[in-house]
N, C-alpha and C positions, 0 to 999 in steps of 0.2 A: 817846578811848579807845585803849588798850595795853593788851599783857601783858609780866607782869613772871615773871622768872626762879624758879622756886623759888617763889612766891607760896603761902603758906599752909602750906610745906612747914618744918619745924624741922631742922635742920643738912644742908639740899639740897646746900650744898658736897661732903657726903660721895659724890655721882656724880662728882665728879672722884678723888675716890681709885681708886673703881671704874675711872672711866675708865682711870688710871693704869696700874692691875694688868691691864687687860684688854689694852692696849696692849704691856705688857710681856710677858705672853704672847705677844703676834704677834710681837712684834719677837725674842722667846728661839726662838720656830719659824722665824721667816723668819731669822734667823743660823743654825740648826739646817741648814736646807737649803742655804743659802749654802755652808757647810764641807763639804756632800755635792759640789756644785758644784766646789768649789776643788779636788776630788779627781782632776779634770780635767787634760789636757795644757793648756799657754797656748795660746791663741787671738787674735790682736790683734784685736778688734772696735771698737776705737776708733778707724782710721784713718777720713778723712773726717769727723769728728765733726761739723762744721757742718752738714754737709749730711744727715748722722744727723739735728740737732737739726730742721732745717726740715722734711724729710722728716715726721719724728715730728707735730711740730706741724699739719702740713697732712694728710699721707696716713692717718698713724696716726691720728689724733683721727678722721677722718671712719670709716673701717674700726672704730674701737671704738665710736661714736656712733651713727653712720649706717649700722653693722653691711655696709661695701659687701662684704665678701669673704663673707658670709652671703649678701647677695640677690643677690650678681653683679651688681651695677648699676654701669654705667660699663667705665671702663678704659682706659687711652691708646689699645690697638690699636684700642678700638671692638667686639671680640669678646663682652666679657662681656654678657648681658641676664638681665634678670631671670628667676630660676629659678622657675617656681611652685610646687615640691618645697620649695625652701626658704624660700619664703615665709610658711608658718606658725611655723617655728621663731623665721625671722629678726624677725618681729613682736613673739613672745614677750619675746624679749631687748632688742627694741627698749622693748617695755612697761615691762619692769622696771628695765632700767638706766635710760630716759629718768625713770620716778619716781624711783628712789633720787636721781637729779640733782636733781630738784626739790625733794626731801625734805634734801637735802645744803646746797641754796643756802637754803632755808629756815630751816635750821637754825644758818648761818655769821652770814646775817642778824641773826637772835636775839640771837647771841655779842656780833658788832661794835655792834649797839645798845644793849645792858645794859654794854659796859665801857669802850666807846670814845665813839662817836658815835650820839646818841639821836633816832634817826626813825622808828622805828616806832609810829606812831602815825596816826589819820586813815586817808585814803586807801591809806598806804602799807600800813599793817597789815592794812588790808581785803585789800589785794591780794596779802598776805603770806599771811593765812588761805586766799584761792582758790587758789593757786599748792600750797602745803602738801596740801592738801586732792586737789589734782588728781593731784598724787604719788603719794598714798597709794591713789588708784584705781586708777590704771595699774599700779601693782604688785601691788594686787588682781587684778586682770584678767588680768593675766599669769602669777601663780601659779597662780592656776584653771585656766589655758589648758596650764600647763606639769604639772601634774597629770593633766590629760586627756591632756595627747601620752604622758606616761610610762608611764599607767596604766590608759587606755582604748585610747587608738591602738596604742600598743607598739611602736614602728617596732623592725625587727630591728638597726637598727645600734647602738641604744642600749643597754647592759647596764644597766639599772636596778637599784638596789641599794637598801635599808634606808634609805643613807646619803643619798640623793636624797631620799625623803620628809622628813627628819630636817629637812635643809636647806632645804625649798621652806616646811616648818613653821614654822620659825624666822622665814623671813623674813616669811610671814604673820603669826604671833604678834606681832610687833615691828610690823609697820604697824594691824593691828587694835587691839592694846592702846594704841597711841600715841592711836588716835580715839578709844578710850572713854574713857580719861584726859581726853583735850578735853573731850567729852560732859558727865564729870563735874565739870571744872572748871568749864564753865559752869553745870551745877547747882549747884555751890557759892556761885557771885555773884549766882547769882538770890535766894537766900535774904538777900542784903544791904541797909540798907535803901538809901533815898536818897542820904541824908547819906554813910554809909561808902563807896557807890561815885563819889561826887562827890570824896570826899579820897583816894580811893584812885585811880582809874581816870580822874576825868574824868568823870562820867557814863558810863551802862553801861544795857543794857536788852539781856534775854535774843535780842529782834529783832535786833539789832546785827549780831550774827555770822549768821545767819539764811541769808542768801544766801551769806555768803561762806565761811565754814565750813562747808559744807552738811555733810559726814561727822560733824564732831563734834558740829552741832547736831543731827543724826539721832539718834546715842547719848546727847545730851541731853533728846530728847522720852521715853527712857525710865526717866530717871532725876527727871521732874519728879513733884513731890509725894510725895518723898522726904523724912522729917524732915530737919532743920538738919542737927544732931549726925551722924546716919546718914550722908547724902551726905557729910558732909565728910570722915569717919572713914575714908568709901570711895576718896575722891579724894584722900587721903594717903595711906593704903595702896598703892592701886594705881599712886601715882606712883613709888615704893618696887620696887612689883614692876614695873612697866616699865623701871625703870633697870637692874635684877638679871635681867631677859630681854636687855635690849641687849647687856650685859657679858657675860651667860654664854654668848649666841651667838658673841661675838669670841673669847672664850675656848676656848669647844667645836671652834671652827673652826680655832684655831691647834693647839691638842692632836691634832686629824685630821688637819687639811692636806691635806683632800677635794677635790672638785672646785670649790669656792667660792674654793679657794686660786687659782684662774686670773685672779681681779679683779686681785690685785697682777702676780701671775708672767707672765701673759699681754702685759701693756703693757712689761715690761722685755725678755723676749723679743723684742716685735716692735722694739724700739728697737736691740737688740741683731743684727735678722738680717742675712742675707746681705747686702752691697751688691758682690759680683762679680757679673760677666755673669752668666745663670741658667745658661747650659749649661756652663759651666766647673765642674772641679771642682778641689780643692783639691791642689795637688802634693804630692809627698812627697819629701823631703831622705833619698834614699836612701843615699848617701855616709854622710851627717852621722849618721843612724840605726846606721849599722853600726859606725862607729867607735866610738859610745855605747855599743854591744852593744845598741839598745833593739830591741821585738820589731817588726817592718815589719808596717804593717795593725794591726787592734784583734781582739784575744780575749779581751781582760780589758775590766771596765765601767770602769775608771781609764786604758784606754787611748783613751777618745772624749776629746773639749777639755770644756773646763768648757762652752762654747754648748753642745753636743751633750748633756752633761748637763741645763741648765738647759731646753733643751727636753723634756723627759722630764715635769719639773713644771709647763711650760706647755700641755700637751696636756688639754683638756678634755674627752676619748673622745666627742664628739661623733660619731665615727663616719665623718665626711663623706668622709676619706682613704679607708674602709673601702670606702664605698657608690661611688666611682670608681676602685677599682683594680683594672685588666683582671684580674690574675692572681685576684685574690678574687673578681669578678663571674662567672668562669669556672668556679670552683669547686675552685681549687688553696686550700691550707691558709693560704697568705700572707697577714696581713691589717697593713696599716700601723699601724692602732690599736694591736693587742696585739704587736706589735714595738716600739713606743714604751711602752704598760704594762708588758709584760714585765721590760725593761730599767729601767722607774722602780722594779717590786717589788724586782728583783734590786739596784738600788743603793742602797736601804736598807736594805736585808738586807747585803750586801758593803761597805757605806758605814758602816755603824756599827762593824763589824768592823775597817778599816782605820783611823775614827779614834779609835779605843779602843789601838790601836798608835801612834798618834802620825802617821798620814798614810802615805800612798804610797811612800814613801822607806825608812821602818822595814817596811812588811809586805814591800817589795821587796827591801830590804837582809840583816834581820839578827834581828829581833825574835824570828823563829821561821823560820830557814832550812828546816826540813822540813816546813814547810807547803805541802801541794798544791793549786794552787788551779785548781780545773776552769775551763776555756774557757769565754764565753759562747755559742760556737758548737758545737753541736750537743746544748746543755743549754738555753739559755736562748732561743736561736734557730734552728732547725732548718736545716741546708745544704741542704733544700729548697727554704726558705722564702727563701734568700738567693739563689738560683738562678733561683729563679721570677720574680723583679722584673726587667722590662722597663725599668726607669728611666726610663719616661714620663714623670713630673712630675704626673699627673695628681694625686697625695695631696698632693702640696706645692701646687698651682693651689687646691685646695679647703680648705686648711687655715687655718680664719681667724685663726688664732695664729701662722703663722708657723715651724710646725715643719717641719724640713729632714730629710726621711727619707731621701733619695737619699745622701748624703755618708755616714751611717752605715752601710747596705747594703755600699756602695763599700768602706769601710772594713774588712770584714768579709772582702769578696772579696778582698781585698789579703793580710790575712793566710794565708788558705785558699793562693791562689797562690804567694805569694812564702816563705812560712813553711812551709806543708806539702806544697805541690806536690800539693794536692788541687783537683780540678775536674773537670768533667762531660769524658769521652772526646772529643767532637767538640770541644767550646771548647779541649782542649788540642790535637786536631790544627790548630784552624785558628791555635792562637798558634805553634806551629811551622812552619806556613808563612809565615805573616808574617816571621818571624826568620829562614827559610831563603831565601824567594825574593821578600820583599817586597810581597807584596799577600793578599788575603784570601780567594782562588778557588781551594780545593783542587781540585785534579783538573782546572786549565784547561789543554789545549794552546796558547793563542792566544797572541800576543803583545801589548805593549801598543798597539803602532801598526797592526796588524792590521785594524781598525776604519776606519784613516785611507783606505785605498786610495780611489783614485779624487775624494777630496774637496780635493784642493789646500789642504794645511794645514798650517803652520807648523811647525817642530819647533825648539823656542828654542835647543838645543844649533848648531843651522845657521845658523839666521836671526835674530838675536837684536831686529831690528826690530817689535816688535808693543808694542800699547797695553794688551793683556791676557792673562791667562794663562787658559789654559780647562784648570783642572784637572779631570781625566778622571774618576777615581774607580777604584778596584780593579772595581765590579760593571760598571761601564757602559766599562770598556775591554776584561775580559776574561772577559763571560761571556754567553753569546748572544743572552738577550734583552733583555739591556740596554745593548747595542751598538746597538740601534736606537734608542735615545734620544740617546746618543754622536751617532750618525748625522744623527739629526733636529736636534739641538741645532746641531750644525755647516753645516747647510744654512739654519738659521734665521742664523745669523751670519754668514753668506757672503752671505743675501739683502738683510743690513740695512747690507753693508759693514763690519761690524765687524774690525778690525787684530788679530788674535788669532794666538796660539800656544800648542802643548802641549808639556811636558817629554819626553813620549815613552817611554825606556825609561826614564829618568833617572826618571820619577815613581815612586814609593812610595807604600805604605800610610802614609796619614795620621796611624793609629795610635790611632783613635775604639774601635774593638772589642778591642785590648788594654786600653785604661785601662778601659774599661767592665766588663772582665771580672776587672779586678784587679791584670793584670800592668805597674803602673804603670813597671816598670824597661824592658820592652820599649816602651812608649808613648813614653818620656822616649828611649833610641835611636832610635825611628823619627822624632820632631819633630825632634831637634838635626839630625838628616841631613838632612830636609828644608829646614829653616830656612836649614841652609847653602847649597843648591842655590839657593833661591829668592833667598837675598842674593847670590850669585855671577852671577846674571844680573841684580840690578839691577829683580827684580821689582816689581810696587809695589799691582797690582790682579790682583784672581784673582775668577772665575766658576766655580762648581761646581755641577752640578745633584743631589748628592748631599747632603742637610742634615746627613750626620752629617761628611761632611768641610768643610761648612759651618762647623758649630759651632766643630768641633776647630780647622780655620783662625783663624777668627773670634775665638773668646772663649779657647782653652785657648794656642796657640802664641803669644802676647803674654807668658804667663807665661816662656816661654824665650828670649825677644828676637824673636818673628817678628811683626816688627808690618806688617800689610799689610791693603790695603783688600780686603774679600771680600763678596761678593755672590750671592747664590743665584740660580739660575737662572729662577726665577719672577719675584724682583727685576727684572731685566735685562731680558727679555722686555717684562713691561710698562711698562718705561723703554723700549723701543724703540718700542712700540704709541704710547705717548703722544708719543714724537716725530715721527710720522709715517714711520718709518725700513722700517716693515714693511708691505706690500697683504695683504689679504688676499682671496678669493674670495667675493662675498658673492651670488651667484647661488642660495644655499639660503635658505630658510626655516627657523624655530626647530623642528624635528619631532623631533631628537632628545635625550633627556633624557641628562643628564648629573648627576653628582653627584662631587663632591671630597671626599677624602679629605683629611682634615687630618695631615700628618705630626708626630708627638711632636715632635721635633726642629726643626721648621722652624717650630711653631704655640707649642704652650707655652715650649719652650726660648728661642726667637727669633722672637715675636711679627709670626711674618708670616702673617697673614689674608687681608690684602684682594687683594692683588696678583696669589695664584693665582685668584681667581675675577674678577678684571678681565679676566684673560686669556682664561676660559673665555667670559665674555659678550659678548666682542668678536668672537666665532664666529657668524655670524647662524646658523649653522644647528643650536647650542646651546639648549635650555632648560636651565638651571640649577635643580637640586633638592636642597633641602638634609635630611641627615640630619638624625634626631633628635638624635644624639650627634654634635654637629660644633664647630667654633670650638674655646674653650678648653676645652670639655666633651668631643672629641671623642674615640674610641676605639682604643686601641693596635691594630696591625694584630698585634703580637706578635715583631715584630723588632728592637725597640731591646736597648740592654745587653748584646748579645753572644747575645741569645736568637733571633737569625736562626741561629745554627750550634748551637742544641743543640734537641735534643729534647723534645716536652712532654709527659710522661706522668703526669701528673695533672689531672682535668677536662677540660673542651673543649678546643679550639683555637681561640687568640683570631682567627686572620684569616678561619677559620668563621664565626665569630661576626660579626666586621665586616661579611664577605661578606653574611651575613643580613642587616644594615640597609641594605646596597646593593639588592639584592632588595625589601626592604620599600617602597621609594618608587619601584619599577619603572623602573629607569634601566637604559639596554640600556648604559649607558657609567661603569665610575669611573675617574674622573682622580685622578692620583697625581702626589708631584714628590719621589717619594725612590727609589731604587732598591731598597732592602729592600721598603718597603710594595708597591712592583711587582710583586716574585717572589712574596711572601706572598698576594696577592689572584689572583694567577694559578694557584698551587696551590688554594689554598682552590676557587676557580670552579671548576676542573674534580675536585674533592672533592666537590663541592654538585649537578656534573653541570652546570651553568648553561652550558656553554661557546657555546652559541648565542642565550641572549637576552643575556649581560653579558658585557664586556670591559672588561681593564684595560689602559689608556693612562697613560702620562706626557704632561704636559701640552705639553712639547716636540714630542711625537709629532702630538696633535691639532693642535698649530700649525701644524705643518710641512704635513701634510695640507690644511690650507687657504690654503697660500701658491701663487699662481695658476701 
């Protein structure tokens, strides 16, 4: 027994003509989108090509088929865990995609058996029938669940529209008509005589497919008893109807290029995802841009790179970025999803005009020099949204298709700062302080070395015989509250016998606040100055207690020739404990509830989750409790992206929201590993009037208290 392609269908080869037409529509639609992407600036995403291919075959396929990024399963850091909230939509995607893959495998086997190697008979054919029907059932269940989720449950993050019902309906229609067709084929074959069946198929009875093509056989039972001529006519008519539905669906999706286009675009976007360190922004060639009289930063859609424009089409509008964005959750207008979708809409409108004129060069240079093109800043994306972003990376961590939101926000900030000199007043004061005084602490009267009094700490300029440089950072050196952290860390290093020193007055701001606020010029000045000093002293290894300094020194200074081994103080302390170089007071029991707040720039940016928890757990007086939003889904304190120096004018304060998370687990101490986080908690604890019950302390402070 076997199945013949186009059995009893006159001119069945016409399906290939329809398929070619449908594929032509798809290729044309894809080419039109490709032309839009090419309006963007160059971006070399083919570096490390072999590594990309290896990742795409392993991690990329796992993400696509098993939906790891949807379900948040696994992860190299061990931080990702199954997220119940995402289990349902993840299951829906797995059912639909898994079913589609089974049907495609079946179709491929049928095609190969018909044209090359005949093997579709006997047990192989039975297995084929079973796999085919299982695929159909999975899709049907998945689509029904998708309808329930979108039209019954209606999660706020999904902007469900008519196109969703049309797309889901077409998928369901393809599957159901396919199995109705199977039932009609079985019914038509049941009217053949034994001799005819033997001659055409080597013998067959309806029961042959009963347990294998169970879904098709169910429909067959509906057509039993219908006269032969009628059922044959129905079978032949429905065969063509099914072919037209499939081809028409492909043509419709090509013309609309709607959400389902992510089936093609998302894998491409994933393949070209950034292979930079997570915490590294793309450097600007400022001198080159000025020589070429180019706009600094981005204020036109064509100012983005082709990959950033590809991002816009890859976005599935799933809303996971919005669900995890602290600015959005606090009631601010910013929505990462809307930023991407608004830019996508503008790309289609503006891109069509550019393509009609021959592309960017013509539009900029001469076809219509009188045309004034409005900036996307303030029209498509508001300035308030641009400055509301804390660059916490929660959006990118949640995105299942590797859309890169943060680079776009920073590029627009660069334009506002470098081209327009527009920024919040407090941010302007900060940048001026870095430029004039070399630090970010406006109004401080302290010096860089004042905190070292009585600690016998080497100054590298006076004694170069050190193994490790302690990069103190602006806050720990110059702000009263964070000086206590610097002192605590120095005591720990002294207790462990570490041979270290500091730059003292030669240390200058690493430049992180300037870069995140968009002043790339000031950042590069700071970076080059600091790199020159570090190299002059032959510094090889650096430890710092600030995740922002850590991220900048480790991931961004190499862009300018500054290659150093950089370690965060939590990593270093955890290693000292592991080596037995620190003795702790063990006279107390675990009666103190401590919760740990994951710094965005330490956790999501640099995947350091375990070491801080190991340190806290090593102290016998601590009982570590986790907040609901922790590890890779930790909630931002509100201090990143330069927001530490800007006033929140819209929505709730992020630091107060995060402090409520601390209060909810009844912790008496919230442990931090970042000077910004520490200060944000201090302010919020006072604002919430819980100073008596909750304290904020750096991990170094807690460990120093535990030293004998």
